[in-house]
PDB file of N, CA, C, O and CB in Angstrom:
ATOM      1  N   MET A   1       2.839  15.741  66.770  1.00  0.00           N
ATOM      2  CA  MET A   1       4.266  16.627  67.030  1.00  0.00           C
ATOM      3  C   MET A   1       5.331  15.732  67.327  1.00  0.00           C
ATOM      4  O   MET A   1       6.416  16.094  66.871  1.00  0.00           O
ATOM      5  CB  MET A   1       4.211  17.699  68.312  1.00  0.00           C
ATOM      6  N   ARG A   2       5.322  14.516  68.051  1.00  0.00           N
ATOM      7  CA  ARG A   2       6.746  13.886  68.101  1.00  0.00           C
ATOM      8  C   ARG A   2       7.038  13.238  66.887  1.00  0.00           C
ATOM      9  O   ARG A   2       8.205  13.170  66.502  1.00  0.00           O
ATOM     10  CB  ARG A   2       6.932  12.863  69.216  1.00  0.00           C
ATOM     11  N   GLU A   3       6.061  12.729  66.206  1.00  0.00           N
ATOM     12  CA  GLU A   3       6.401  12.308  64.883  1.00  0.00           C
ATOM     13  C   GLU A   3       7.230  13.288  64.002  1.00  0.00           C
ATOM     14  O   GLU A   3       8.110  12.849  63.261  1.00  0.00           O
ATOM     15  CB  GLU A   3       5.174  12.004  64.211  1.00  0.00           C
ATOM     16  N   GLN A   4       6.999  14.374  64.069  1.00  0.00           N
ATOM     17  CA  GLN A   4       7.444  15.621  63.098  1.00  0.00           C
ATOM     18  C   GLN A   4       8.631  15.770  63.450  1.00  0.00           C
ATOM     19  O   GLN A   4       9.481  15.861  62.564  1.00  0.00           O
ATOM     20  CB  GLN A   4       6.715  17.011  63.179  1.00  0.00           C
ATOM     21  N   GLN A   5       8.986  15.830  64.716  1.00  0.00           N
ATOM     22  CA  GLN A   5      10.166  16.133  65.700  1.00  0.00           C
ATOM     23  C   GLN A   5      10.881  14.976  65.069  1.00  0.00           C
ATOM     24  O   GLN A   5      11.618  15.367  64.163  1.00  0.00           O
ATOM     25  CB  GLN A   5       9.898  16.086  67.522  1.00  0.00           C
ATOM     26  N   MET A   6      10.904  13.547  65.272  1.00  0.00           N
ATOM     27  CA  MET A   6      11.704  12.302  64.843  1.00  0.00           C
ATOM     28  C   MET A   6      11.763  12.567  63.115  1.00  0.00           C
ATOM     29  O   MET A   6      12.908  12.406  62.694  1.00  0.00           O
ATOM     30  CB  MET A   6      10.806  10.660  65.368  1.00  0.00           C
ATOM     31  N   ALA A   7      11.133  12.801  62.440  1.00  0.00           N
ATOM     32  CA  ALA A   7      11.255  13.014  61.119  1.00  0.00           C
ATOM     33  C   ALA A   7      12.602  14.265  61.008  1.00  0.00           C
ATOM     34  O   ALA A   7      13.677  14.033  60.455  1.00  0.00           O
ATOM     35  CB  ALA A   7       9.646  13.488  60.506  1.00  0.00           C
ATOM     36  N   GLN A   8      12.327  15.257  61.502  1.00  0.00           N
ATOM     37  CA  GLN A   8      13.353  16.168  61.377  1.00  0.00           C
ATOM     38  C   GLN A   8      14.780  15.892  61.972  1.00  0.00           C
ATOM     39  O   GLN A   8      15.900  16.275  61.632  1.00  0.00           O
ATOM     40  CB  GLN A   8      12.869  17.296  61.906  1.00  0.00           C
ATOM     41  N   THR A   9      14.400  15.213  62.826  1.00  0.00           N
ATOM     42  CA  THR A   9      15.794  14.483  63.372  1.00  0.00           C
ATOM     43  C   THR A   9      16.542  13.696  62.311  1.00  0.00           C
ATOM     44  O   THR A   9      17.739  13.810  62.044  1.00  0.00           O
ATOM     45  CB  THR A   9      15.479  13.394  64.577  1.00  0.00           C
ATOM     46  N   ASP A  10      15.676  12.892  61.754  1.00  0.00           N
ATOM     47  CA  ASP A  10      16.303  11.992  60.755  1.00  0.00           C
ATOM     48  C   ASP A  10      16.781  12.474  59.754  1.00  0.00           C
ATOM     49  O   ASP A  10      17.678  11.783  59.271  1.00  0.00           O
ATOM     50  CB  ASP A  10      15.595  11.133  60.303  1.00  0.00           C
ATOM     51  N   ALA A  11      16.541  13.439  59.201  1.00  0.00           N
ATOM     52  CA  ALA A  11      16.811  14.256  58.152  1.00  0.00           C
ATOM     53  C   ALA A  11      17.967  15.408  58.382  1.00  0.00           C
ATOM     54  O   ALA A  11      18.701  15.884  57.516  1.00  0.00           O
ATOM     55  CB  ALA A  11      15.527  14.840  57.801  1.00  0.00           C
ATOM     56  N   ASP A  12      17.929  15.701  59.682  1.00  0.00           N
ATOM     57  CA  ASP A  12      19.334  16.458  59.973  1.00  0.00           C
ATOM     58  C   ASP A  12      20.281  15.090  59.931  1.00  0.00           C
ATOM     59  O   ASP A  12      21.320  15.197  59.279  1.00  0.00           O
ATOM     60  CB  ASP A  12      19.406  17.433  61.699  1.00  0.00           C
ATOM     61  N   GLU A  13      20.070  14.101  60.427  1.00  0.00           N
ATOM     62  CA  GLU A  13      21.167  12.810  60.437  1.00  0.00           C
ATOM     63  C   GLU A  13      21.575  12.500  59.164  1.00  0.00           C
ATOM     64  O   GLU A  13      22.700  12.092  58.873  1.00  0.00           O
ATOM     65  CB  GLU A  13      20.609  11.429  61.023  1.00  0.00           C
ATOM     66  N   ARG A  14      20.703  12.682  58.434  1.00  0.00           N
ATOM     67  CA  ARG A  14      21.089  12.257  56.713  1.00  0.00           C
ATOM     68  C   ARG A  14      22.193  13.280  56.204  1.00  0.00           C
ATOM     69  O   ARG A  14      23.215  13.057  55.557  1.00  0.00           O
ATOM     70  CB  ARG A  14      19.559  12.454  55.507  1.00  0.00           C
ATOM     71  N   ASP A  15      21.602  14.635  56.762  1.00  0.00           N
ATOM     72  CA  ASP A  15      22.326  15.744  56.198  1.00  0.00           C
ATOM     73  C   ASP A  15      23.691  15.713  56.537  1.00  0.00           C
ATOM     74  O   ASP A  15      24.539  16.050  55.711  1.00  0.00           O
ATOM     75  CB  ASP A  15      21.790  16.982  56.588  1.00  0.00           C
ATOM     76  N   TYR A  16      24.008  15.314  57.758  1.00  0.00           N
ATOM     77  CA  TYR A  16      24.912  15.401  58.451  1.00  0.00           C
ATOM     78  C   TYR A  16      26.149  14.258  57.900  1.00  0.00           C
ATOM     79  O   TYR A  16      27.336  14.383  57.597  1.00  0.00           O
ATOM     80  CB  TYR A  16      24.323  15.280  59.807  1.00  0.00           C
ATOM     81  N   LEU A  17      25.289  13.228  57.945  1.00  0.00           N
ATOM     82  CA  LEU A  17      26.149  11.988  57.434  1.00  0.00           C
ATOM     83  C   LEU A  17      26.641  12.250  55.830  1.00  0.00           C
ATOM     84  O   LEU A  17      27.728  11.805  55.461  1.00  0.00           O
ATOM     85  CB  LEU A  17      25.133  10.484  57.524  1.00  0.00           C
ATOM     86  N   GLY A  18      25.890  12.896  55.039  1.00  0.00           N
ATOM     87  CA  GLY A  18      25.984  13.530  53.826  1.00  0.00           C
ATOM     88  C   GLY A  18      27.457  14.243  53.789  1.00  0.00           C
ATOM     89  O   GLY A  18      28.527  13.873  53.306  1.00  0.00           O
ATOM     90  N   LEU A  19      27.114  15.271  54.411  1.00  0.00           N
ATOM     91  CA  LEU A  19      28.215  16.323  54.579  1.00  0.00           C
ATOM     92  C   LEU A  19      29.330  15.538  54.993  1.00  0.00           C
ATOM     93  O   LEU A  19      30.383  15.754  54.394  1.00  0.00           O
ATOM     94  CB  LEU A  19      27.908  17.501  55.638  1.00  0.00           C
ATOM     95  N   ALA A  20      29.324  14.632  55.932  1.00  0.00           N
ATOM     96  CA  ALA A  20      30.710  14.205  56.441  1.00  0.00           C
ATOM     97  C   ALA A  20      31.432  13.181  55.495  1.00  0.00           C
ATOM     98  O   ALA A  20      32.642  12.973  55.404  1.00  0.00           O
ATOM     99  CB  ALA A  20      30.567  13.538  57.890  1.00  0.00           C
ATOM    100  N   ALA A  21      30.326  12.550  54.764  1.00  0.00           N
ATOM    101  CA  ALA A  21      30.946  11.555  53.439  1.00  0.00           C
ATOM    102  C   ALA A  21      31.792  12.533  52.419  1.00  0.00           C
ATOM    103  O   ALA A  21      32.885  12.268  51.917  1.00  0.00           O
ATOM    104  CB  ALA A  21      29.494  10.746  52.395  1.00  0.00           C
ATOM    105  N   LEU A  22      31.026  13.715  52.241  1.00  0.00           N
ATOM    106  CA  LEU A  22      31.876  14.647  51.243  1.00  0.00           C
ATOM    107  C   LEU A  22      33.155  15.315  51.574  1.00  0.00           C
ATOM    108  O   LEU A  22      33.992  15.727  50.771  1.00  0.00           O
ATOM    109  CB  LEU A  22      31.099  15.724  50.860  1.00  0.00           C
ATOM    110  N   ARG A  23      33.197  15.373  53.002  1.00  0.00           N
ATOM    111  CA  ARG A  23      34.462  15.823  53.677  1.00  0.00           C
ATOM    112  C   ARG A  23      35.427  14.882  53.504  1.00  0.00           C
ATOM    113  O   ARG A  23      36.563  15.173  53.129  1.00  0.00           O
ATOM    114  CB  ARG A  23      34.333  16.082  55.100  1.00  0.00           C
ATOM    115  N   ASP A  24      34.959  13.447  53.821  1.00  0.00           N
ATOM    116  CA  ASP A  24      35.778  12.467  53.791  1.00  0.00           C
ATOM    117  C   ASP A  24      36.210  11.903  52.425  1.00  0.00           C
ATOM    118  O   ASP A  24      37.014  10.991  52.235  1.00  0.00           O
ATOM    119  CB  ASP A  24      35.238  11.570  54.535  1.00  0.00           C
ATOM    120  N   GLY A  25      35.579  12.562  51.577  1.00  0.00           N
ATOM    121  CA  GLY A  25      36.229  12.007  50.097  1.00  0.00           C
ATOM    122  C   GLY A  25      35.282  10.368  49.946  1.00  0.00           C
ATOM    123  O   GLY A  25      35.641   9.390  49.291  1.00  0.00           O
ATOM    124  N   ASN A  26      34.196  10.494  50.666  1.00  0.00           N
ATOM    125  CA  ASN A  26      33.513   9.154  50.257  1.00  0.00           C
ATOM    126  C   ASN A  26      32.281   9.551  49.314  1.00  0.00           C
ATOM    127  O   ASN A  26      31.675   8.580  48.862  1.00  0.00           O
ATOM    128  CB  ASN A  26      32.959   8.261  51.655  1.00  0.00           C
ATOM    129  N   GLY A  27      31.974  10.372  49.072  1.00  0.00           N
ATOM    130  CA  GLY A  27      30.603  10.934  48.670  1.00  0.00           C
ATOM    131  C   GLY A  27      30.410  11.137  47.203  1.00  0.00           C
ATOM    132  O   GLY A  27      30.461  10.063  46.605  1.00  0.00           O
ATOM    133  N   ALA A  28      30.217  12.103  46.483  1.00  0.00           N
ATOM    134  CA  ALA A  28      29.991  12.219  45.118  1.00  0.00           C
ATOM    135  C   ALA A  28      31.238  12.239  44.599  1.00  0.00           C
ATOM    136  O   ALA A  28      31.283  11.720  43.483  1.00  0.00           O
ATOM    137  CB  ALA A  28      29.207  13.335  44.710  1.00  0.00           C
ATOM    138  N   THR A  29      32.417  12.711  45.067  1.00  0.00           N
ATOM    139  CA  THR A  29      33.889  12.623  44.333  1.00  0.00           C
ATOM    140  C   THR A  29      34.261  11.423  44.314  1.00  0.00           C
ATOM    141  O   THR A  29      35.440  11.364  43.962  1.00  0.00           O
ATOM    142  CB  THR A  29      35.037  13.365  44.937  1.00  0.00           C
ATOM    143  N   GLU A  30      33.864  10.531  44.503  1.00  0.00           N
ATOM    144  CA  GLU A  30      34.543   8.693  44.478  1.00  0.00           C
ATOM    145  C   GLU A  30      34.726   9.041  42.882  1.00  0.00           C
ATOM    146  O   GLU A  30      34.093   9.828  42.179  1.00  0.00           O
ATOM    147  CB  GLU A  30      33.116   6.833  44.992  1.00  0.00           C
ATOM    148  N   ALA A  31      35.872   8.128  42.553  1.00  0.00           N
ATOM    149  CA  ALA A  31      36.173   7.727  41.377  1.00  0.00           C
ATOM    150  C   ALA A  31      35.410   6.793  40.602  1.00  0.00           C
ATOM    151  O   ALA A  31      35.238   5.806  41.317  1.00  0.00           O
ATOM    152  CB  ALA A  31      37.215   7.345  41.470  1.00  0.00           C
ATOM    153  N   PRO A  32      34.954   6.654  39.657  1.00  0.00           N
ATOM    154  CA  PRO A  32      33.993   5.547  38.957  1.00  0.00           C
ATOM    155  C   PRO A  32      34.764   4.136  39.197  1.00  0.00           C
ATOM    156  O   PRO A  32      35.943   4.106  39.550  1.00  0.00           O
ATOM    157  CB  PRO A  32      33.761   5.860  37.142  1.00  0.00           C
ATOM    158  N   SER A  33      33.935   2.901  38.956  1.00  0.00           N
ATOM    159  CA  SER A  33      34.785   1.833  39.195  1.00  0.00           C
ATOM    160  C   SER A  33      35.583   1.223  38.078  1.00  0.00           C
ATOM    161  O   SER A  33      35.482   1.680  36.939  1.00  0.00           O
ATOM    162  CB  SER A  33      34.056   0.892  39.740  1.00  0.00           C
ATOM    163  N   ARG A  34      36.238   0.381  38.306  1.00  0.00           N
ATOM    164  CA  ARG A  34      37.416   0.031  37.355  1.00  0.00           C
ATOM    165  C   ARG A  34      36.625  -0.599  36.121  1.00  0.00           C
ATOM    166  O   ARG A  34      37.133  -0.520  35.003  1.00  0.00           O
ATOM    167  CB  ARG A  34      38.610  -1.111  38.076  1.00  0.00           C
ATOM    168  N   ALA A  35      35.437  -1.201  36.294  1.00  0.00           N
ATOM    169  CA  ALA A  35      34.633  -2.042  35.251  1.00  0.00           C
ATOM    170  C   ALA A  35      34.320  -1.034  34.419  1.00  0.00           C
ATOM    171  O   ALA A  35      34.594  -1.226  33.234  1.00  0.00           O
ATOM    172  CB  ALA A  35      33.324  -2.865  35.733  1.00  0.00           C
ATOM    173  N   LEU A  36      33.630   0.380  34.828  1.00  0.00           N
ATOM    174  CA  LEU A  36      33.151   1.021  34.000  1.00  0.00           C
ATOM    175  C   LEU A  36      34.241   1.956  33.309  1.00  0.00           C
ATOM    176  O   LEU A  36      33.852   2.812  32.515  1.00  0.00           O
ATOM    177  CB  LEU A  36      32.097   1.599  34.571  1.00  0.00           C
ATOM    178  N   ALA A  37      35.295   1.843  33.529  1.00  0.00           N
ATOM    179  CA  ALA A  37      36.543   2.512  32.929  1.00  0.00           C
ATOM    180  C   ALA A  37      36.912   1.688  31.942  1.00  0.00           C
ATOM    181  O   ALA A  37      37.241   2.122  30.838  1.00  0.00           O
ATOM    182  CB  ALA A  37      37.727   2.749  33.866  1.00  0.00           C
ATOM    183  N   ILE A  38      36.888   0.151  32.302  1.00  0.00           N
ATOM    184  CA  ILE A  38      37.290  -0.786  31.232  1.00  0.00           C
ATOM    185  C   ILE A  38      35.955  -0.653  29.862  1.00  0.00           C
ATOM    186  O   ILE A  38      36.238  -0.686  28.664  1.00  0.00           O
ATOM    187  CB  ILE A  38      37.409  -2.544  32.063  1.00  0.00           C
ATOM    188  N   LEU A  39      34.872  -0.539  30.280  1.00  0.00           N
ATOM    189  CA  LEU A  39      33.964  -0.439  29.370  1.00  0.00           C
ATOM    190  C   LEU A  39      33.974   0.891  28.482  1.00  0.00           C
ATOM    191  O   LEU A  39      33.708   0.894  27.280  1.00  0.00           O
ATOM    192  CB  LEU A  39      32.790  -0.626  30.038  1.00  0.00           C
ATOM    193  N   GLN A  40      34.240   1.772  29.066  1.00  0.00           N
ATOM    194  CA  GLN A  40      34.473   3.301  28.491  1.00  0.00           C
ATOM    195  C   GLN A  40      35.598   3.004  27.212  1.00  0.00           C
ATOM    196  O   GLN A  40      35.397   3.087  26.000  1.00  0.00           O
ATOM    197  CB  GLN A  40      35.237   4.533  29.897  1.00  0.00           C
ATOM    198  N   TYR A  41      36.883   2.619  27.967  1.00  0.00           N
ATOM    199  CA  TYR A  41      37.662   2.338  26.757  1.00  0.00           C
ATOM    200  C   TYR A  41      37.235   1.302  25.916  1.00  0.00           C
ATOM    201  O   TYR A  41      37.855   1.388  24.856  1.00  0.00           O
ATOM    202  CB  TYR A  41      38.928   2.055  27.065  1.00  0.00           C
ATOM    203  N   GLY A  42      36.409   0.312  25.917  1.00  0.00           N
ATOM    204  CA  GLY A  42      36.309  -0.420  25.096  1.00  0.00           C
ATOM    205  C   GLY A  42      35.179   0.067  24.219  1.00  0.00           C
ATOM    206  O   GLY A  42      35.155  -0.209  23.020  1.00  0.00           O
ATOM    207  N   LEU A  43      34.311   0.738  24.764  1.00  0.00           N
ATOM    208  CA  LEU A  43      33.824   1.655  23.692  1.00  0.00           C
ATOM    209  C   LEU A  43      34.388   2.843  22.722  1.00  0.00           C
ATOM    210  O   LEU A  43      33.932   3.241  21.650  1.00  0.00           O
ATOM    211  CB  LEU A  43      33.018   2.161  24.247  1.00  0.00           C
ATOM    212  N   LEU A  44      35.411   3.228  23.380  1.00  0.00           N
ATOM    213  CA  LEU A  44      36.411   4.107  22.763  1.00  0.00           C
ATOM    214  C   LEU A  44      36.825   3.548  21.520  1.00  0.00           C
ATOM    215  O   LEU A  44      36.739   4.068  20.408  1.00  0.00           O
ATOM    216  CB  LEU A  44      37.592   4.333  23.623  1.00  0.00           C
ATOM    217  N   ALA A  45      37.353   2.264  21.872  1.00  0.00           N
ATOM    218  CA  ALA A  45      38.050   1.658  21.077  1.00  0.00           C
ATOM    219  C   ALA A  45      37.131   1.296  19.735  1.00  0.00           C
ATOM    220  O   ALA A  45      37.463   1.505  18.568  1.00  0.00           O
ATOM    221  CB  ALA A  45      38.638   0.539  21.823  1.00  0.00           C
ATOM    222  N   CYS A  46      35.834   0.672  20.225  1.00  0.00           N
ATOM    223  CA  CYS A  46      35.308   0.326  18.788  1.00  0.00           C
ATOM    224  C   CYS A  46      35.235   1.720  18.102  1.00  0.00           C
ATOM    225  O   CYS A  46      35.828   1.811  17.027  1.00  0.00           O
ATOM    226  CB  CYS A  46      33.744  -0.475  18.784  1.00  0.00           C
ATOM    227  N   ALA A  47      34.676   2.670  18.511  1.00  0.00           N
ATOM    228  CA  ALA A  47      34.395   3.889  17.758  1.00  0.00           C
ATOM    229  C   ALA A  47      35.923   4.191  16.606  1.00  0.00           C
ATOM    230  O   ALA A  47      35.961   4.272  15.379  1.00  0.00           O
ATOM    231  CB  ALA A  47      34.096   5.278  19.089  1.00  0.00           C
ATOM    232  N   LEU A  48      36.817   4.274  17.439  1.00  0.00           N
ATOM    233  CA  LEU A  48      38.091   4.416  16.606  1.00  0.00           C
ATOM    234  C   LEU A  48      38.247   3.403  15.541  1.00  0.00           C
ATOM    235  O   LEU A  48      38.571   3.917  14.471  1.00  0.00           O
ATOM    236  CB  LEU A  48      39.311   4.329  17.474  1.00  0.00           C
ATOM    237  N   ILE A  49      38.101   2.006  15.508  1.00  0.00           N
ATOM    238  CA  ILE A  49      38.237   1.143  14.917  1.00  0.00           C
ATOM    239  C   ILE A  49      37.030   1.341  13.799  1.00  0.00           C
ATOM    240  O   ILE A  49      37.227   0.953  12.648  1.00  0.00           O
ATOM    241  CB  ILE A  49      38.336   0.042  15.776  1.00  0.00           C
ATOM    242  N   GLY A  50      35.784   1.952  14.171  1.00  0.00           N
ATOM    243  CA  GLY A  50      34.898   1.981  13.009  1.00  0.00           C
ATOM    244  C   GLY A  50      35.031   3.384  12.430  1.00  0.00           C
ATOM    245  O   GLY A  50      34.430   3.559  11.370  1.00  0.00           O
ATOM    246  N   LEU A  51      35.885   4.687  13.062  1.00  0.00           N
ATOM    247  CA  LEU A  51      36.363   5.635  12.463  1.00  0.00           C
ATOM    248  C   LEU A  51      37.394   5.305  11.170  1.00  0.00           C
ATOM    249  O   LEU A  51      37.366   5.871  10.078  1.00  0.00           O
ATOM    250  CB  LEU A  51      36.906   6.352  13.482  1.00  0.00           C
ATOM    251  N   VAL A  52      38.295   4.254  11.586  1.00  0.00           N
ATOM    252  CA  VAL A  52      39.580   4.032  10.859  1.00  0.00           C
ATOM    253  C   VAL A  52      39.001   3.297   9.428  1.00  0.00           C
ATOM    254  O   VAL A  52      39.382   3.498   8.275  1.00  0.00           O
ATOM    255  CB  VAL A  52      40.750   2.985  11.845  1.00  0.00           C
ATOM    256  N   GLY A  53      37.920   2.356   9.936  1.00  0.00           N
ATOM    257  CA  GLY A  53      37.173   1.575   8.660  1.00  0.00           C
ATOM    258  C   GLY A  53      36.603   2.532   7.798  1.00  0.00           C
ATOM    259  O   GLY A  53      36.984   2.678   6.637  1.00  0.00           O
ATOM    260  N   SER A  54      35.517   3.325   8.432  1.00  0.00           N
ATOM    261  CA  SER A  54      34.973   4.010   7.306  1.00  0.00           C
ATOM    262  C   SER A  54      36.101   5.158   6.540  1.00  0.00           C
ATOM    263  O   SER A  54      35.755   5.715   5.498  1.00  0.00           O
ATOM    264  CB  SER A  54      33.607   4.762   7.895  1.00  0.00           C
ATOM    265  N   LEU A  55      37.349   5.416   7.115  1.00  0.00           N
ATOM    266  CA  LEU A  55      38.077   6.172   6.610  1.00  0.00           C
ATOM    267  C   LEU A  55      38.552   5.469   5.350  1.00  0.00           C
ATOM    268  O   LEU A  55      38.719   6.020   4.262  1.00  0.00           O
ATOM    269  CB  LEU A  55      38.994   6.587   7.511  1.00  0.00           C
ATOM    270  N   ALA A  56      38.749   4.192   5.625  1.00  0.00           N
ATOM    271  CA  ALA A  56      39.718   3.394   4.898  1.00  0.00           C
ATOM    272  C   ALA A  56      38.618   2.726   3.241  1.00  0.00           C
ATOM    273  O   ALA A  56      38.878   2.311   2.112  1.00  0.00           O
ATOM    274  CB  ALA A  56      40.375   1.900   6.271  1.00  0.00           C
ATOM    275  N   MET A  57      37.650   2.934   3.895  1.00  0.00           N
ATOM    276  CA  MET A  57      36.331   2.653   2.815  1.00  0.00           C
ATOM    277  C   MET A  57      36.483   3.846   1.780  1.00  0.00           C
ATOM    278  O   MET A  57      36.611   3.703   0.564  1.00  0.00           O
ATOM    279  CB  MET A  57      34.580   2.740   3.654  1.00  0.00           C
ATOM    280  N   LEU A  58      36.444   5.125   2.514  1.00  0.00           N
ATOM    281  CA  LEU A  58      36.514   6.152   1.672  1.00  0.00           C
ATOM    282  C   LEU A  58      37.461   6.605   0.922  1.00  0.00           C
ATOM    283  O   LEU A  58      37.290   7.363  -0.033  1.00  0.00           O
ATOM    284  CB  LEU A  58      36.268   6.925   2.148  1.00  0.00           C
ATOM    285  N   ALA A  59      38.759   6.066   1.400  1.00  0.00           N
ATOM    286  CA  ALA A  59      39.916   6.363   0.709  1.00  0.00           C
ATOM    287  C   ALA A  59      39.742   5.206  -0.718  1.00  0.00           C
ATOM    288  O   ALA A  59      39.822   5.568  -1.892  1.00  0.00           O
ATOM    289  CB  ALA A  59      41.379   6.124   1.837  1.00  0.00           C
ATOM    290  N   SER A  60      39.533   4.022  -0.331  1.00  0.00           N
ATOM    291  CA  SER A  60      39.570   2.858  -1.469  1.00  0.00           C
ATOM    292  C   SER A  60      38.378   3.564  -2.492  1.00  0.00           C
ATOM    293  O   SER A  60      38.734   3.193  -3.610  1.00  0.00           O
ATOM    294  CB  SER A  60      39.074   1.003  -0.770  1.00  0.00           C
ATOM    295  N   GLU A  61      37.445   4.193  -2.616  1.00  0.00           N
ATOM    296  CA  GLU A  61      36.496   4.500  -3.480  1.00  0.00           C
ATOM    297  C   GLU A  61      37.016   5.406  -4.380  1.00  0.00           C
ATOM    298  O   GLU A  61      36.534   5.458  -5.512  1.00  0.00           O
ATOM    299  CB  GLU A  61      35.381   4.945  -2.890  1.00  0.00           C
ATOM    300  N   LYS A  62      37.949   6.146  -4.045  1.00  0.00           N
ATOM    301  CA  LYS A  62      38.658   7.198  -4.861  1.00  0.00           C
ATOM    302  C   LYS A  62      39.667   6.605  -5.682  1.00  0.00           C
ATOM    303  O   LYS A  62      40.354   7.310  -6.421  1.00  0.00           O
ATOM    304  CB  LYS A  62      39.300   8.256  -4.017  1.00  0.00           C
TER     305      LYS A  62
END
């Protein structure tokens, strides 16, 4: 019985801390890291270069 009460108390504390983190803006609403943004822009640049290259090849065939 005591173990169940302690487990429930731990769960309640985790819920409280999770809600407090969301309220303070430190939870799931955090912005992605700068490294992730750089990676995404790099991948976007590669995709655009590939698109331009394929369009240039298509235009040169005609």
